[in-house]
C-alpha positions as CSV (number, residue, x, y, z in Angstrom):
1,M,-5.9,-1.3,-24.6
2,E,-9.1,-1.7,-22.7
3,R,-12.0,0.8,-23.3
4,Y,-14.2,1.8,-20.4
5,Y,-17.6,3.4,-21.2
6,A,-18.1,4.3,-17.5
7,N,-15.5,5.2,-14.9
8,P,-14.5,1.9,-13.3
9,R,-14.1,3.5,-9.9
10,Y,-17.8,3.8,-9.6
11,G,-18.0,0.0,-9.5
12,L,-15.6,-0.4,-6.5
13,P,-17.0,-1.4,-3.2
14,E,-16.5,0.8,-0.1
15,W,-13.9,-1.5,1.3
16,A,-11.6,-0.9,-1.7
17,Y,-11.6,2.8,-0.9
18,D,-10.7,2.0,2.7
19,M,-7.8,-0.2,1.5
20,L,-6.6,2.5,-0.8
21,R,-6.6,5.1,2.1
22,L,-4.7,2.7,4.3
23,W,-2.1,2.0,1.6
24,R,-1.5,5.7,1.0
25,Q,-1.0,6.2,4.7
26,Y,1.4,3.3,4.7
27,Q,3.4,5.0,2.0
28,G,3.6,8.2,4.1
29,G,1.0,10.1,2.1
30,G,-1.3,10.6,5.1
31,M,0.8,10.3,8.2
32,G,4.0,12.2,7.5
33,G,7.1,11.0,5.8
34,S,7.7,7.8,7.7
35,G,4.6,5.9,6.7
36,H,2.0,4.2,8.9
37,M,0.7,0.7,9.3
38,P,-2.8,0.2,10.6
39,E,-1.8,-2.3,13.2
40,L,1.4,-2.9,15.2
41,V,4.1,-3.9,12.7
42,M,4.3,-7.5,13.6
43,E,0.5,-7.9,13.8
44,Q,-0.3,-6.9,10.2
45,P,-2.6,-9.5,8.5
46,A,-0.5,-11.2,5.8
47,I,-3.2,-10.5,3.2
48,M,-3.0,-6.8,3.9
49,V,0.8,-6.7,3.5
50,E,0.5,-8.7,0.2
51,A,-2.2,-6.3,-1.0
52,F,0.0,-3.3,-0.3
53,D,2.8,-5.0,-2.3
54,I,0.5,-5.6,-5.2
55,M,-0.8,-2.0,-5.2
56,S,2.8,-0.6,-5.0
57,S,3.9,-2.9,-7.9
58,A,0.9,-1.8,-10.0
59,E,1.6,1.9,-9.2
60,A,5.3,1.4,-10.3
61,E,4.2,-0.1,-13.6
62,L,2.0,2.9,-14.3
63,K,4.8,5.5,-13.6
64,P,6.8,6.6,-16.6
65,D,10.3,5.1,-16.9
66,K,12.9,7.5,-15.6
67,T,15.8,6.3,-17.7
């Protein structure tokens, strides 16, 4: 287990918070139940879609197992 002596979020650049906000909106957390993509569906930058997948996978790993 890693130890942090300062909250790691204070070292994040502003763009990381923007990305987190967009990801939460994509999940439906900010734009109703259906989710929201920042651009038209077929015009999403591939790197953004990949980042959303990575963030969703990381979140799933942190959730307790429901078995």
